[in-house]
Each structure stands twice: as C-alpha cells, then as structure tokens.
C-alpha distance (Angstrom), angle and dihedral (degrees) to the residues before:
residue distance angle dihedral
M1 . . .
S2 3.65 . .
L3 3.76 90.8 .
L4 3.79 93.3 59.0
T5 3.78 97.1 44.2
P6 3.78 116.7 57.3
D7 3.79 120.7 -139.3
F8 3.73 121.2 -115.7
G9 3.82 91.9 -114.2
L10 3.73 93.2 51.8
L11 3.77 90.4 49.7
F12 3.78 91.3 48.2
W13 3.80 93.3 52.0
M14 3.79 92.3 44.2
V15 3.82 90.4 53.7
V16 3.85 91.3 46.2
I17 3.81 92.9 49.1
F18 3.84 90.7 44.6
L19 3.82 90.9 51.0
A20 3.84 90.8 46.5
V21 3.80 92.4 49.9
L22 3.81 89.7 44.5
F23 3.84 90.4 50.7
V24 3.83 92.7 48.2
L25 3.80 91.9 46.8
K26 3.81 92.0 45.9
R27 3.78 92.7 46.6
W28 3.83 100.6 42.3
G29 3.81 110.9 0.1
F30 3.82 107.0 49.3
P31 3.83 95.5 48.1
V32 3.80 90.5 52.2
I33 3.83 91.9 45.1
T34 3.83 91.0 45.5
K35 3.81 91.3 47.4
M36 3.84 91.2 50.0
I37 3.81 90.5 48.1
E38 3.83 90.8 50.2
E39 3.81 91.3 47.3
R40 3.80 89.6 49.2
R41 3.81 90.6 48.0
A42 3.85 90.3 49.4
Y43 3.82 90.7 47.3
I44 3.80 91.3 49.9
S45 3.83 91.5 46.2
E46 3.81 91.1 49.2
S47 3.80 90.6 47.2
M48 3.80 90.8 50.4
R49 3.80 90.3 48.6
L50 3.82 91.2 49.5
A51 3.81 90.7 46.4
D52 3.81 90.8 51.5
E53 3.80 90.2 47.6
A54 3.82 90.4 47.9
N55 3.82 90.3 49.8
R56 3.80 90.7 49.0
R57 3.81 91.1 48.1
L58 3.80 89.7 47.0
V59 3.80 90.5 53.9
E60 3.83 89.6 48.6
L61 3.80 90.8 49.6
K62 3.79 90.5 48.3
D63 3.81 90.2 51.7
E64 3.81 90.8 47.2
A65 3.80 90.5 48.6
E66 3.81 91.4 50.5
A67 3.81 90.8 48.2
L68 3.80 91.0 47.8
L69 3.80 90.6 47.8
F70 3.81 90.7 50.0
E71 3.80 91.2 48.5
T72 3.81 91.2 47.0
N73 3.80 91.0 50.6
S74 3.80 90.1 48.0
Q75 3.79 91.5 50.5
R76 3.80 91.0 45.6
L77 3.81 90.8 52.5
K78 3.81 90.7 46.1
T79 3.80 90.7 49.4
I80 3.80 91.1 49.2
A81 3.81 90.5 48.7
D82 3.82 91.2 48.5
A83 3.80 91.2 47.6
T84 3.80 91.2 49.3
H85 3.80 90.9 48.6
T86 3.81 90.9 48.2
A87 3.80 91.9 48.0
N88 3.81 91.2 49.2
E89 3.82 89.9 48.6
I90 3.81 91.3 49.8
V91 3.82 91.1 49.1
R92 3.83 90.6 48.0
Q93 3.82 91.8 49.6
A94 3.81 91.0 46.4
K95 3.82 90.2 51.3
E96 3.81 90.8 48.9
R97 3.81 91.4 48.8
A98 3.80 90.9 47.0
A99 3.81 91.1 49.4
M100 3.82 90.5 47.4
E101 3.82 91.8 48.4
G102 3.80 89.7 46.5
R103 3.80 90.3 52.1
K104 3.81 90.9 48.0
E105 3.79 91.4 48.9
F106 3.81 90.3 47.0
E107 3.82 91.9 49.6
K108 3.79 90.0 45.8
A109 3.79 90.2 50.2
L110 3.84 89.8 48.1
E111 3.80 91.0 50.2
Q112 3.78 91.4 46.3
S113 3.81 90.3 47.4
A114 3.83 90.9 49.3
A115 3.80 90.5 48.0
E116 3.80 91.2 48.9
R117 3.81 90.5 46.4
D118 3.82 91.0 49.6
S119 3.78 89.6 47.1
A120 3.80 91.4 48.4
I121 3.84 91.0 47.8
A122 3.80 89.8 49.3
Q123 3.80 91.2 49.0
I124 3.80 91.1 46.4
S125 3.81 90.1 47.4
E126 3.79 90.7 50.4
H127 3.77 90.5 46.7
I128 3.81 92.3 47.5
A129 3.81 89.6 47.3
S130 3.79 91.8 50.4
L131 3.81 90.3 45.7
S132 3.80 89.9 47.8
V133 3.78 90.8 50.2
A134 3.81 90.0 47.2
V135 3.82 91.7 48.3
A136 3.82 91.8 44.8
E137 3.79 89.9 48.4
K138 3.78 91.3 51.3
V139 3.80 91.9 44.9
L140 3.80 92.2 47.8
R141 3.77 92.3 47.1
G142 3.74 89.0 50.6
E143 3.82 92.4 48.7
L144 3.78 96.2 39.8
K145 3.82 94.8 52.7
D146 3.72 90.4 79.2
P147 3.88 109.4 64.1
V148 3.79 93.4 -148.6
A149 3.81 91.8 49.4
A150 3.81 89.9 47.2
K151 3.80 91.2 52.6
N152 3.82 91.5 48.1
Y153 3.82 89.9 48.1
F154 3.80 92.6 51.7
D155 3.79 91.3 46.8
K156 3.75 91.4 50.8
M157 3.80 91.6 49.1
T158 3.76 93.6 49.5
E159 3.79 91.2 50.2
E160 3.77 90.8 52.3
L161 3.78 92.1 49.8
C-alpha cells in the first residue's frame, strides 16, 4: 500500500517544488508568455486590419477598373462612330468631285464636239463653195463657148437683175 498512499515527506517536497516552480513561472515565465500572447494578438489584429484595408482597396480598384473599362469602351465606340462618319463624308465628297469632274469632262467633250462640228461644217461649206464655183465655171465655160448662147445668157441675167 505504500505505493498508493504518499508519505508526508514526499507530499511536503512536492508542494515545495510546486510552489517554487509556480513562483518562478509567475515571476519570469507568465509575464513573458503573456507578453508574447499580447504581441501575437496585436500582430493578428494588425494583419486582419491590413487584410480588410487590402480587400477594401481591391474593391475600389475593381470599381475603378470597371469604370475605366466602360469609359474606354465608350471612347472606342465614339471613335468608331467618328471614323465611320468621316469615311462616309470622304466617300460623299469623292462622289461629288467625281460627278463634278464628269460633268466638266462631258461639257468639255460637248464643246469640243460642237467646235469640231462647226469646223467640219465650215470645211464642208468651203468645199461645197469651191465645188459650186468649179461647177459654175465649167457650166459657164460650156455656155459661153457659143456666142449666141453667151448673149442669151447675159440677156437672161440682166432681166433677172
């Protein structure tokens, strides 16, 4: 039974050693452990605060990025619309210029055609006049060879005049 019942001396020394260890822990151990726990608690609190701030900043950056993306898309659409309008305007102006140049070329061709026609008519008139003179000369020579015919021709002409 001696194993189950402790002696008074053993109990005394166990209590003394327990109180000595308790005193040493209370004096030097617990303050260090408490200080480390407080530092750890402060570190964790600061980390949580920084994480919350980082999350808040991340949400702000996400909102800014979405706003910037929206603005960029708006500007891209506006640029595309402006470019389309400018292209249409350039095409319209080119068509107008082409039509104007076509009209000028057509009018120039008409003027040139009229000038060539007038020139051709003048040449034909000159040619007809020269042919008429040549024919008249031949006819008159033929009629004036005979003196009686020549006298009749002159009489007829004088009567007509």
